[in-house]
N, C-alpha and C positions, 0 to 999 in steps of 0.2 A: 708765906716764907714767913718764919719769925725773924726778931729783930736780934737775935745771937746768930742764927745763919746767915741774915744779911749782911750782919758787922765781918763775920767771916770770910765771907764771900768778897765783899770790897775788897778785905786787906788782901786776902790772896789773889787777888786778879792785880794787883798793884804792886806789891810791895814781896810777892813770891820771887824767888830768883830765877832766871831763864834756864839755869842747869837744872834746877828742879822741878821747875813746873813752866817747860817751852812755851806752853799755849796759853799763857793769861792772856787778858786783854793786852796789858802793857806790853808785855813779851813779842808778842805777835807785831805790834807796832813798832817796836824798837827793830825788830827784824824786816821790817818794810812788809809784812804780810798783813792780809785783813784781817779782822776779828773773826773768829768762828762763828758760822750763823748762829744767831740766839743768844750770842754774848754779851750784845751791846742791851738787848731787851731785857735779859736779868741782871745787868747791871743798874738799868734803869729802876727796875722793880725795887731791887735792893736797896737801892738809894732811896726811893720813896717809901719803904719802910722803917730806912734811918731816920730819914725827916721826921716821920710822924713819932717815933719812939725817942726822939731827942728834941723836939721843938720848944720843950719848956724846962731844959735841962741849962743850969749854969754855965757848965762848962764842959768841953770836949775834949778826950785822951788822945795824947800826941800821936800814936799809931794812925789812928783814924783822921786825924788831920793832916799828916802826911800822904796818905791814901787819896784824900779828897784833893789836896795841890797836885798830884800826880795825875788824879784823873782830868782835873780842869787845867791844868797848866801844861802838862808835859805830853798829856795825848795830844793838844792843839799842836806845840810844838814839833812832834813826830810826825802828824801829818803835813803841815807844812813842809817838814824836809823830804820826806816822800814825796811830795808833788812836785818839788825841786829836781829829784831824783828820779823823777817817771814813772814812780809808782801807779798802779791802776787801783785807787782805790775804791771800795762800792759806792754807786753813786749817792745814797742817803748817808755814809759816814759823815761827811763835814756839817749836815744838820743834826746826827746823832751826838756827835762831840758836842754841838751847841746846847742840847738837851742835858746832857751829863753835865756840862758846866754850870748850866743854870741851876739843876738840882743841887750840886753840891755846892753852889753859893747860898742856897736856900737851907740848907742844913749849916753852914757857917753860920748864917747872920740868924739862923732860927725864924723865918720868915717866910 
């Protein structure tokens, strides 16, 4: 995956509207549905590519910042809400969300 593809994928999986893209990562969580198989793996790969491409950049664009915030914060909130509502999340989703948040934080901090 190249940098542009990774950037587009992360933005689409987080900032796309549910009406246009009902099966994006964040749309699934908002609907109380588990992510599509392979979606988390693709997100983690895209985040790794973004990290490598941005680690020496002094600034980040606002769209990417918003996407990273949604991935690291809102996804965790939606997971917790789903648990309270009795959603049966995949067993590894909690750990996956931790990995996503850690990678997003690495991009934001450049380390």
